[in-house]
C-alpha positions as CSV (number, residue, x, y, z in Angstrom):
1,M,0.5,0.3,-0.2
2,D,2.9,2.3,0.6
3,Q,3.9,2.2,-3.1
4,I,0.2,3.2,-4.1
5,D,0.3,5.8,-1.7
6,K,3.3,7.4,-3.5
7,I,2.0,6.8,-7.0
8,I,-0.8,8.7,-5.8
9,K,1.0,11.5,-4.3
10,K,3.0,11.8,-7.3
11,L,-0.1,11.9,-9.4
12,N,-1.3,14.7,-7.3
13,K,1.6,16.4,-7.7
14,L,1.7,16.3,-11.2
15,S,-2.1,16.7,-11.8
16,L,-2.3,20.4,-10.9
17,P,0.2,21.5,-13.8
18,T,-0.8,18.8,-16.3
19,V,-4.6,20.4,-15.6
20,I,-3.0,24.0,-16.2
21,L,-1.3,22.7,-19.2
22,I,-4.3,20.9,-21.0
23,A,-6.7,24.2,-19.9
24,S,-4.1,26.6,-21.7
25,L,-3.9,24.5,-24.7
26,V,-7.6,24.2,-25.1
27,I,-8.4,28.2,-24.3
28,G,-5.2,28.9,-26.6
29,G,-7.0,26.7,-29.5
30,F,-10.3,28.7,-29.0
31,Y,-8.6,32.0,-29.1
32,Y,-6.7,31.0,-32.1
33,A,-9.3,29.9,-33.9
34,S,-11.6,33.1,-32.8
35,E,-8.3,34.9,-34.6
36,V,-8.3,33.1,-37.5
37,N,-12.1,33.6,-37.9
38,K,-12.1,37.1,-37.3
39,Q,-9.2,37.2,-40.0
40,K,-11.6,35.7,-42.4
41,S,-14.5,37.9,-41.7
42,I,-12.4,40.9,-42.6
43,E,-11.3,39.5,-45.6
44,R,-14.9,38.4,-47.0
45,Q,-16.0,42.1,-46.0
46,Q,-13.0,43.6,-47.8
47,E,-13.4,41.7,-50.7
48,M,-17.5,42.2,-50.8
49,K,-16.3,46.2,-50.7
50,I,-14.3,45.6,-53.6
51,Q,-16.8,43.8,-55.8
52,E,-19.4,46.5,-54.8
53,E,-17.1,49.1,-55.8
54,K,-16.6,47.4,-59.1
55,T,-20.1,47.2,-59.7
56,K,-20.5,50.6,-59.0
57,T,-17.6,51.5,-61.3
58,D,-19.2,49.3,-64.3
59,Q,-22.3,50.6,-63.7
60,I,-21.3,54.0,-63.8
61,K,-19.1,53.6,-67.3
62,Q,-22.1,51.3,-68.8
63,E,-23.7,54.6,-68.1
64,Q,-21.3,56.8,-69.7
65,E,-21.1,55.0,-72.4
66,Q,-24.8,55.0,-73.1
67,T,-25.0,58.5,-72.6
68,A,-22.2,58.8,-75.3
69,K,-24.1,56.9,-77.4
70,Q,-27.6,58.7,-77.2
71,L,-25.8,61.8,-77.6
72,Q,-23.6,60.9,-80.7
73,D,-26.9,59.6,-82.0
74,C,-28.9,62.9,-81.1
75,L,-25.9,64.9,-83.0
76,N,-26.1,62.6,-86.1
77,K,-30.2,63.1,-86.1
78,V,-28.9,66.6,-86.2
79,A,-26.5,66.1,-89.2
80,E,-29.0,64.3,-91.2
81,G,-31.8,66.6,-90.6
82,F,-29.9,69.4,-92.0
83,K,-28.1,67.4,-95.1
84,G,-30.2,68.7,-97.7
85,L,-29.5,72.4,-96.8
86,E,-26.1,72.5,-98.2
87,G,-27.0,72.9,-102.0
88,I,-29.4,75.7,-101.5
89,K,-29.1,77.9,-104.1
90,N,-30.3,82.0,-103.8
91,A,-29.3,81.7,-99.9
92,T,-28.4,85.2,-98.3
93,R,-25.9,85.4,-95.7
94,D,-28.7,85.7,-93.2
95,D,-30.1,82.6,-94.1
96,Y,-27.1,80.8,-93.9
97,N,-26.3,82.4,-90.3
98,M,-30.0,81.5,-89.2
99,I,-29.4,77.5,-90.6
100,I,-26.2,77.8,-88.4
101,D,-27.8,79.3,-85.5
102,L,-30.9,76.6,-85.7
103,I,-28.5,73.7,-85.9
104,Q,-26.0,74.7,-82.9
105,K,-29.1,75.3,-81.0
106,Q,-30.3,71.6,-81.9
107,K,-26.8,70.3,-81.0
108,D,-26.3,72.2,-77.3
109,D,-30.2,70.5,-77.1
110,C,-28.0,67.4,-77.6
111,F,-25.8,68.1,-75.0
112,K,-28.3,69.4,-72.6
113,R,-30.3,66.3,-72.5
114,Y,-27.0,64.0,-72.6
115,P,-24.7,65.5,-70.5
116,Q,-21.1,63.9,-70.8
117,K,-19.2,63.7,-67.0
């Protein structure tokens, strides 16, 4: 029985440091896991933010391209509308100035309707 008591005493002496070591490892493991999870969450948020910015940039670019196309179509319509007036005979300088003013007004209207950024 003497030997059993010695073994039990040795186990009692070792049990507290062992429990502390195991508890430290468990707590450390949980802490590490939470930090890894936090880092992944931050990375996901950054990726989502980058994706949102890219989507917003693509949308703005698409809107600008569409506006530019609409402006060009409008200017082409203005040019087509006055194409037949190039060869007018017997037109005075005032007539030409009036035509030029009309063309310019219509072009200005196109630029107002489809502003470029």
